[in-house]
C-alpha positions, 0 to 999 in steps of 0.5 A: 873661777881658781883654785888655789896651789896648796904649799908643804914644806917636806924634808929629803932623808938618805938612804944608800944612793937614794934619797926620800921626802917626808912630811914636816908635819909628819916629823916629831924630831930628829935624834942620834942613834939608841940602843934599840931591843930586838924583837924576835920572830920579826921581819928583818927591817924591823931593828926592835923597840926603843925607848924614848921618854918613856914610850916605846917605839917601833924602829924601822930599818929604813935602808932595808925596806928599799934595798939600799945596800951601800952607805955613802954617808959617814956613821955620824951622819946617821940619825932616827926620825921620829915620825908619825900621828900623836896615835902611832910613831915610829922611829925610822932609822936613814944613812943621813938628813937633807934638805928640806924644801917647798913645794906645790901640790900640782907637782906632785905626780902619781904613782903604782908602788906595790908596796903601797908606802910612797903617797907620790912623787914629788916633781923638783928641777933636776929629777924626781923625788918619792914620797912617803906615806908613814901610816902605810910603812906602819902598816906594811912593818906590821904585816910582815911582822906577821908574816913572820911569824906565820912564817914560822908558825908561831902561835899568840 
């Protein structure tokens, strides 16, 4: 009995010299950067909150998450990626949008990611591309924000 391979599509998101894949089904839209309201007592890569068509979304600096200090892309390439589930969406601040690509499930390689935000690595012809786990990134951000508040002894 043969099992059919599952085909998926993702888009590369560039931060610094690194690229990460995000499944098309998790992306709601790409927007130009807009003003973010700062939120005190939060982790440094939590950039604040944005308002988009009546919804308030947390904004995460993906370059900060992955310690990508250098931005080789022109400033006009910067985008916010609105992604997540219907119940929980976030905006990711990225340096540029890469190319879409289609892959089969057998091209996924398991990873040991200490932050648990990389779902797997995708084996491509000339490299491996980490695939983001948006649910885990949201959970990590919430956890780090709580730790930041605890660190400064903020009582809620």
